[in-house]
N, C-alpha and C positions, 0 to 999 in steps of 0.2 A: 475561407474555403477549407473544408476538412475532408479527410479521407479515412475510411475505416482501417482497422489494424491490418498491418502487412499489405497495404495497398501497393500495387506496382506503380512505380514512378518512372516515366520515360527517361532514358539515359541523358537526354538533352535538358532535363529539368532538374533544378536543385531541390533538395528536401532536407528536413530535420527528422530523424527517426528517434523517438523517445521510448526507451524500454523502462516500463514501470514495474517495480517489485513491491508488493504489499504483503506484510506478514498477516496471517489470518488467525488471531487468537480465538479461543473457544467463545462462542456467543456473540461475536461481532462480525459485521460485514463491512469492512472499510472500503471506501472508494477513493479514487484519486482524481484530482483536478489538474489539468495541464493548461497553462496559459501561454500562448505564443504571441509575443508583441502586444500583450494586454488583452488578447481575445481568447475566451475559453474555447478549447478544442474538444471535439468528441474523442473519447479515449476509453481504453480498457486496460486491465492488467496485462502486461506483456509488451510487445513491440507495436508502436503506433507511428505511422509515417505521414508527415505533413509537407506537401509541396510549398516551397517558398521561393522568393526572388533571391538571387545571390546577394551576399552582404552580411552585415551583422544583425543578429536577432536576439531578443531577450526572451528567455524561457523560464517560467516559474512552475513549480509543482508543489502540491500539498495534498494532505489526506483529508477526507470528509467522512465523519462518522456521525450519523444522525443530525446533520446540519451544522455540526461544529467542525471547524477546520483547524488543522495544526500541521507542524512539520514542514513549513514552507522552506523551499530551497530555490535559489535563483542562480542562473548562469547566463552569461553572454556568449553566444556561439557565432563563429564565422562560418558562413556557408559559401563554398566556392562554386562557380558556374558548372552545372552538370554533375555536381557531387552531392552525396548524402552525408550529412554530419550526424554521427551517432552520439546520443546522450543517454545516460543511465541515471535513473532516480530510484532510490531505496527509501520507502516510507517508514517512519518510526511507528511504534505501537502505541505510544501515548504522547501527550502534549509536552512532557518534560524533555523530550529528545528532539533534536533537529532532524530534518530529512537530509539524506545524502544525495548529492548530484555531482556528476562529472562526465568527462569524455571517455572514461574507462568504466567497466562494470564496478558497481558499488557493493560493498559487503552488506548482505541483508541483515536486518535486525532479527535476533533470535526470539522465538516464542517459548523456549524451554522454561524460563522462570514462571511465566504466567500459567503455562500448562501444569507445571509442578504444583504451584499454589492452588490451582483449581482442583487438582487431584487430591491434595491433602485436605482441602475444605470438604470435598464430597466424602472422603473417607471418614472425617470426624463426624459429619452429619449422619452418615450411615451407622457408625458405632453408637451414637446417641439414640438414634431411632431403634436400633436393636436392643439397647438397654431398656428403653421405655416399653417395648413389646414384651421382653422377658419379665419386667416388673409387673405388667398387667397380668401376664399368665400366672405368675407366682401369687398375686393377690387373688385372682379368680379361683385358683386351686387350693387356696388356704394354706399355703406353705410359708 
């Protein structure tokens, strides 16, 4: 049984609330997968609430980019009767880094390095294109 993001859970029912943070580098649209006790749940970036029975539950989160998954992180959570247990997942930007998961907000991965690299690459390509255009103009004008 799944509920959409920020679903209202009756106060007599127990739940797991998973807050998913995904870095969004240029040119990629990463998505997250949330598995609760082995069942894939409907989720979005942000807070997702899933009603569960009281007791211990296994939660797994990972990133999905173009069908390739990485950044898996697992946590066992104890849910008390009538309570909502908050879990936080911060997705990595690439397969070399693990996902971060815990009962407190997790530090998000920074996109500064990828954005800087992309900016420098675009700048270099722009300079090369400008040099080619100036070269053609000089050739055509006979200078």
